[in-house]
N, C-alpha and C positions, 0 to 999 in steps of 0.2 A: 519705241523706240530711247533708248541713253543712250545719254556719251562722258565722257568718263576722263575728265584732260588730267595730265599731266604737266605739271608748270618746270620748267628749267630753264639754262639761257643754252643758247645752242655754238656750238664747236666746245673746241680739246680741251679748251683752255679752262674752260667751265666743268666739266669732267668732276665727280665729286665733291662739288659744292656742298654746301646746305643750302641752297638757292634753290639745288638740281635734284632733289629731295624729292618733290611732288612728276617727276618724270623718271626717274628713278625705280620709282617705286607701284611704276607700273610697267614697270619695262619688266619686271622682276611676280606682278601678279599676270603680264600677261607670260609669260613662262613657268610656273608654279599653277595655274589654270588650264591651257593647254588649248591658246590664243594663236593663232600664227600670228606667225611673223609679220615686224613692223615694217612698214611699207612707205616709201618715199611718195607720196602726193603734190604734184605740185603746185595744182589749184585750187589745193585747198594749205600749202603753203605747213604741210603737217608732216608728222609719219601715224599714220592709220593701221588696225589691225581690227579686225570690223568678223561677225555672222549676223543671221538673221536680223538679231535687233537689240544688238550692246557694239560701241562702235568705243574702242578708247582710239586715244586720238593723246600725240604728244606734235606742239607748234613747233615750228622749228625758223623762231624768232628768238628777239631778246626778253625779259620778262617782261620790263615797261610796256615793251612792245603788245604783249598776247592780247592785247584787250579785240583784236582787229582780227584776231585770225577766228579766237572761239565766239565771238558772232558771225562771221563768212562761217563756220563749221557745225553755229547752231543754223543758221537756214538754209547753209546747202541740204543737212537733213532733217531739218524740221522741225527740229526738238524742244517739250514743252519745257520751260527752266526750270517743273518742277522733276522732269527727268536729266537733269546738269548734276553730275558732279567734279567737283576743281578738286583736286590732288596739290597741294602745295608744299611750301616751306611752315612755319610758323617762329618768332624770335619768344611770345610773350612765353612758348607754352618747354617747358624743358624737356631736352633729349629724350626714348625713352618712352613721349608722354604723343597723347595723341586723340582728337574728338573730334563728328563728325557735328553741324550746323548747318541753320539753314535761316538765310534771312541778316547776316550778318556784314557789316560793314567795315573796307578794308585793312583799318588800323592800323596803316604809314604805311602798307603794301603793294607799293609801287605796281606790278601785276593786276593786284587782286583789285584795285584802284582805274584802271585802264576798260579790265575786265565790266567792271561797273560800270562802270564809264560808256563800253558802246552798245552794250545791254543797256543801258539806261533802266537796269535796273538789279537789285543786290538778293532779288529772291531765287536764290540757287545754293542750289549744295555746298560744304564745303568740306571738306579733310584734310585738318589742319595738321602737321605732323612735328612734333615739339623736333627743334635745331638748339637748343639755345643749350651749350652744358649748361653743369650743377656747377665747375667749376669757376665756369662765367655769371656773375652776375647784374655789373653791373656797367657791362657793354653797348653801346648803342646797338641796333640792329645794322646799320649798314655796314656795323666794322666785324659786323657776326658773317653775311649770309656769303658770301664769295669766301672763306675760308674751307677749306678742306677739312674732310672729317679724322679727326689722330684715327690709329690699327682699335684702339678701345670702346673709341665710339661708336665704328665699326658691327662692332659686336654684340653693339643696345642693340642697336637698327636690324643684324640680321635677326636680334634674336626677340625682340617689335613684333618683325614682320608677318609668322603666320598671323597673327593678331590681327594686326591691320588688314590682310586678305581676308577674313573673315568675315570682319567690319563692313566691307564695301559685300562681298559675296548678300551678304545679308542685307544691308541699304540695295545693290540689286533687284529682290527675293518682294523687298518691303513693296517699292516704284511699283512691281511686274504686279503688282495685285490693286493696286488703285485704279 
């Protein structure tokens, strides 16, 4: 079983903010790859879309509380951490770029700190989506993550989404072959 989680903050106030790019990417991935629509699973406090072997989840909490829900999902579905991919924003990476990596620290990302603390491990896969505007170099992460994307930045995200979707599908195939 594979679990892919898109991180974000719950509520309309945070819609289209940089911190919500993980959830947004997962929603668009679902739409573009013919998965079922997300449905709220109250007992798991998450929006869930699943098929026989893949579960897509968007925790319905604030970013800093993600760990408890991710742990609940991992335990409920009996997921090996090798089969866990967390999609999230990353202010250390420029907008339009991304990295898929495993076994990395939180680098100050409060949602990831929460996940690492609750799982008692950092040994899971992460898809780090860059949200730092090329025009802004010296801002702190806290000043960036709750800002909405400009129209120009939205176009950059739309252009990179198919490449990200391809990387997610490639990761799924890689995990299935293990």
